[in-house]
N, C-alpha and C positions, 0 to 999 in steps of 0.2 A: 481421365486423370486431369485434375485442375492444377495449374502451376501457380505457386505462391512464392514470391521472393521476399525475404525479410531484408529490408533496407533501412538506411538512416543512421543516425548517431544514437546509440543505445546505452542506457545505464544498466550495468550488470552487477555482478557481485551479490553477496548475501543481503545487501541493503535494498536491492531492486530485483527481486526474483521473478516478477511477472513476465518481463520480456523474454528471457531465456526459457522460462517455463512454458510460455505460450508456443514458442517455436518448437520446443521438444514435443509438446502435445500434438501440434499440427502435423509434425513429421510422422507420427504414428497413425494418422488417419488414413484409411485405405483409399480415399477418394482424392487425396491431395499429394502433390509432389512439392516439397518444401526445400528451398535453398537459402541458407543463412549467409547473407552478404552484409550484415550489419557491421558498421565500424564502431565496435564496442569501446566504451571508455575504460580506462584502467579500473580494476576491481576495487582499488582503495579510494576512488574518487567519490566523495559524498556531496551531492549538489547543495545540501543545506549550508555548506561552508561558504557559498557565495554570499549568504546573508551575514554570517558571523565569523568567517574565517579571516586570517591575516591577509595582508596585501599579497604576499608571495603565493599563498594558497589559492586566493581568488584568481591571480594571474595564471597559475598552473591550470586551474579548471577551465578558464576561458580559452586558454591555448589549446587544451585537449579538445574542447568543443569546436573551436574554430578550425583547427588543422584537419579534423575529421569531416568537416562539412564541405571542403573544397570540391570534392569529386561527386557530390550528390546529384547535380544536374546530369552528369554522365550516367550515373546509376539509374536515374529515371528513364532516360532515353533507351538504355539497354533493356530495361524491364518492359517498356512499351513495345520495342521491336520484337522481343521474345513472346509477346502476348501474355505476359504473366501479370497477375494481380500482386499488389504489394501490401505487406504488413509492416508498418513503421512502429517500432517499440518506443516506449517512453525514454526521454522526452522527444516527442515527435515534431516539435515546432520547427527545428532546423531543417528537417526533411520537407515539411509542408511549406516552409518559406521558399525553398528551391522550387517546389512544384507550383507554387502560386505565381512565380515569375514566368512560367511556361504557358503557352497557349493550351487550352483544355484538350484539344485533339492530340496533343503530343504526350499527354499524361496517361499513365496506366491507371487502373482502378486502385484506389488507395484506402486501406483500412488503418486508421491511426489510433494507436494506444495513447489516449490522452486522459487516463483515468482520474488524474487530479489536475486542476488548473495550475499552470506555472505562475500566472499572475496572482491567484489567490494564495498560493503557498508562499510566494516571495513578499507580498505586501500586506496581506491580512493576517497570515499565520506567523511568519518569521520577521515581519516588520523591517524589511530591507530599507524602505524609506516610508514617508507618510502614505497611508492608504489612499488618500484623495489628492495626492500631489501630482505634479506634471509627469514625473517618471512613471508613477503607478498608472496613470491614465494612458500613457504612451504604450506601456507593456500590455495593458488590457486591450487596446486597439490592435496591437501587433498580433496577439494571440488569436483574437477573433478573426483577423484578416487571414492568418495562416490556416485556421481550421476550415475556412471556406474551400480549401483545396481537397479536403478529404471527402470521399464518398460515404464513409461511415466513421463515426467517432465513438470509440469505446470508452465508457466510464465504468466505475466499479460499484456504484450504488444508484438507486433511483433518485435519492436526494441530490447526488452530484449531477445527475442528468438534468434535473430541474434547474440547478445552478448554472450549468452550461447554457441552457436555453435562455434563462433570464438575464444573465450577466455577460455572456459572450456571444449572444445572438446566433447560436447554433440551432438550425431548424430541428424540431422534435423528431422528424422522420429520419434524420441522420444519426441520432443518438441511440446507442445500443448499450444496454446494461449487461455486463458479463462478470461472473466471479473471477477473482484472480487465479492465475494458473501457477500454483506454488508446489514445490517439491515436498511431499509429506510422507514418503515411504518410511523413513526412520520413525516418524511420529505415530503413524497408524499401527505400528507393531507394538506400541506401548499398551500395557494393561491399565485398568482404571486405578485411581489413587485409593489408598487405604488409610484415610485419616482416622485418628482416634483422639479422644479427650486426654489420653495419657501422654501424648507428646505434642509439641507445638504445631500449630497449623502452618504449613510451608507455603509461603506466598512468593510468587515469581513475577518480576517485572522485566520484560525484554523490550528494548527499543531505544530510539534516540531521545535525548533529553531536550525536547522542544515544547513550546507552548501548546501545540496541537494535542500532544499526549497528556497535557496537564501534569507534568512531572512535579511541579511545585506543590500540587495537591497531595501527591504521594509523600513528598518530603514533610509537609505539614502533618500528615497522618503519622509518620514515623516519630515525630516529636511528641505526639500525644499517646503513643503506645508505651507501655512499661513492660518489664520482664515478667510481671504477674499476669499479663494478658494472654500468654501462651501462643504468641505469634512470632514466627521467624521469617525474615526476608532474605531473598537473593535478588540483587539488582544486576542486570546484564546490559551494558550499553554505555554510550557517551553522547555528547551533543552540546548545544549552545548553552544549556543551563547547568553544565557539569561543574562550573566553579562553585556555585551555591551548594551543590551536593558534596563537593570535596571539602568545603569549609565545615559543613555539618558533620561529615564523617570524622574529621579531625577533632571536633568537640565531643563526638560520641552520641549514640542513641541508647535509650534504656533497654529497648528490645534488641535482639541479635540481628545484625545486618551484615551481609557479605556483598561487596561490590566487585564485579568482574568487568573491568573497563575495556579490555582488549576485544576487538571484533571477533566474533565466533563463527566457525563453520557450521553447516547444518548438522553434522554429526555431534559437534559440541553442544549445539542448542538442544538437540534431542536429549542429551544427558541432563540438561537443566530442567526440561519439561518432565522427564522421568522422576526427578527429585520432588517436583511441586505437587501440592494439592489444589491450589487456587492460582490463577493467572490474572494479572491486572490488565485492563484494556485502556481506554482513553478517558481523561477527566478534564479536557479542555473546554468544557461547557458549550457555548453557542458557536455558530459559524462552522468552519470546516470540520472541527472535531465532532460535530453532531451529524455530519454527512458521510463519514468514512467507516469502513470496517477494516482495520489494519491487518497486516500479515500476522501479527502476533495473536490476534483473535482467531484467525484461520488455524494457526498452529496449535493453539490451545484446544480448539474443538477437535482437530485431528488427533491430538495426543490424549483425548479423553480427560481433559482437565476443566474444572469449573472456571467460569469467567466472571469477574467482578468488574463492572464498567459503569460509566455514567448513564443517566436515564435515557438520553437521546443518542442513538447510534444508527448510522446508515446501514443499508443492507442491499445486496444484489438480487435478493429474492423477496417475494411478498410475504412469505411465512415469517412469523416473529421468531427471532433467535432466542434460544433458551439461556439467558444470562441473568446473573444476580446484579441488580442495579443499586447504585448509590449516588446521591447528589454530589456535585463536583466541588466538594470542600473537604479539607483534611479531617475535621471533626466527624463528619458523617461517615467518611471512609474508615476511619479508625474504629468507630462504633460498629460498623458493618463487619469488619474483620474480627472484632472481639466476639460478636455474636456467632459467626461461622466457626470459630474455634471450639465452641461448645455444641455445634450441630453437625457432626461428621456425616450423618445420614443425608442431610440436605446437600452437602458438598458432593457426595457420591452421586446423588440423584441428578444434579445439574451436570456433572461430568459425563454421565452416560447419555443424557439427553443431548448434550453438545456433540458427542461423537455421532449419534444418529442423525442430527441435523446436518453435520458435515457430509456424511455419506450420501445423503439424499440431494443436497443442494450445492455443495462446494467442492466435491471430489473431482478427480480428473475426468471421470465419466460424465459428471454434470457439466463441467466446463466444455468438454468435447461436444456434447449435445447442444449447448448454447451457441457454440461456434457454427455448428451445422445450420441452426435456425438463422443465425446472422447471415450466413452465406446465401441462403435462399432469399432472404429479404433484399440483400444488396443486388443479387441478380435480377430480381423482379423489378426493382427500381430502374436498373440499367435498361431492361427490355422496354419499359415504358418510355424512357427518355429517348430511345432510339427509334421508337415507332413513328411512322409518318403522321 
């Protein structure tokens, strides 16, 4: 039985399901003994607010991150003395910074969940400051410096793995691509959608309103759809682009649009997926948007719902995901949805293909198998490093 301690400052809640999901999955594995000692952030803390939140909100987030980081060196020493390996959930940088300040012989084996780059999210995606400014370069250096402390760096897609190697100088041998560990029991139980030409095509968007997801493209598409296009929208989420959407909602759209702004539990999200025929992915075009497969796409596949997303999307597996693609502009997306409203058989076919893809590549069984392979590789590297 191998001991794994989950340590660090972790983001949880429904906005960051991978850390808690991974710990729950590892705890079920017959070969591992898992202890959760993560200093979890409050469930309502959303890290994107560091870029666009108010002063008080930023101060609160930084306080939560800082106060939970104080005892990380002690956690590291305790894990080392216990002979346990460590899983550090996202954002792993604070834990890795503490580890980097300790001599290598005093560190335990560390597997860091760094599935998206903090530097890339803050400066390329959310435009915290200029992408090539001094602050941006300092954060890039700091993230690269921290990642050196990890024995294995987990990323969520092959495309992100290449980014970490190229822009953060992480050796390719340390990078491991794993699917996200997300709770999908409520979604797997859903049957396939039953779209017909006699009712509107039900389109669901779930997520934060950020440039990564290309939410402005969706708003542009809504402006171009009319009541005659037989398309109905349900929007679930909030974020830094919410003011633009709020203004647009007040002016009104020609097609029917429902906005649910409050954060939703997994049970509530399952009800929204049950309502939908089609789920929207990301439309942020180049950069990070082309390297990710977000939680909402996992959820749509698990729920047996067709996915419409931009042409370029990252993946944790080599197999091509069965998605309906659209260029990242409002006109193209509106036209694609008009077309799907008159092609219910196509919607149903992509929904069933997505469920099959999820079961083979993204399910809890697939994630557990990927972790077993990761563990074997990390142990092999450690044996080589210790050999005379």
